[in-house]
N, C-alpha and C positions, 0 to 999 in steps of 0.2 A: 543274306549277302555277306560275302567274305572279302577281305582286303589283305593283299600280301604285305606282310610287315617285315619279313627278314629273309635274307638269303645268306647262307654260310660264307665262310672265308673263301672257299675255292669256287671257281666258276662252274665246275662240273658237279656241284651238289645236285642230288636227285630230289631230296626232300626239303621242303620249305615250310615255314610257319605262316599260317594265315589267321588274321583276326576276324572273327565272325560275330555278327549281331545275334542276340537271342532275346526273346520276349518270354517273361515268366508270367504265366496265367495263374491266378489264384482261384481255386475252386470255392464252391460254397456248399454247405450242407442243406439237406432237405429242411425246409422251414425257414431258412435264413432269407431275409428280404434283400439286403444289400451285400455287396462284396467289394474287396479291394480292387483298385484298377491294376492293370498289368504293369510290370516293371521292365524297363529296358536294361539289358546287361550285355556283356561281351564274353566270349570264350575263344579258345585258340585251338586250331586243328593243324595236323601235319598233312601236307599234300605231297603226293608222288607226282613230280612234274612230267614223268613219262606218260602217265595215264590220266592225270588230273583227278585221281581217286584219293579219298581220305584214308589215313592210317589211324587206327585206334578210335577211341570214343571221344576224344577231345579233352581239353584241359581248361580249368578255371584260371590258372596262373600262367602268364606268358613265360616265366622262367622255366616252369616244368616242361612246357611245349618245346622251348628252345633246347633244353638239355636232351630230351628224347630225340629231337631232330638231329642234333649233333652226333649222337650215338648211332643213329641210323645211317647218316652220311659217312661216318668213319667206317662202319661195317661194310657199306657198299663199296668204298674205295679199296679196302683190303680184298674183297671178293673179286673186284675188277682186276687188281694187280696179279692175283693168283690165276686168273683167267681161264 
């Protein structure tokens, strides 16, 4: 499940950051009886609002996702102006 957490400064932003839940499953080796329980964590993804598709592999830090998202939006605005 993903939750929208940010939209850039301009209303015409195409790319947004979404906070997503992830579960980390710990494996066990042959012969091990017990294993650690899964860990709940979050990660961040860039979403193209035109297609609802994800861009890139995702980010562990929100700051990294926001930085890349801002760069994508800036590039898309330049391309739109050159038209």
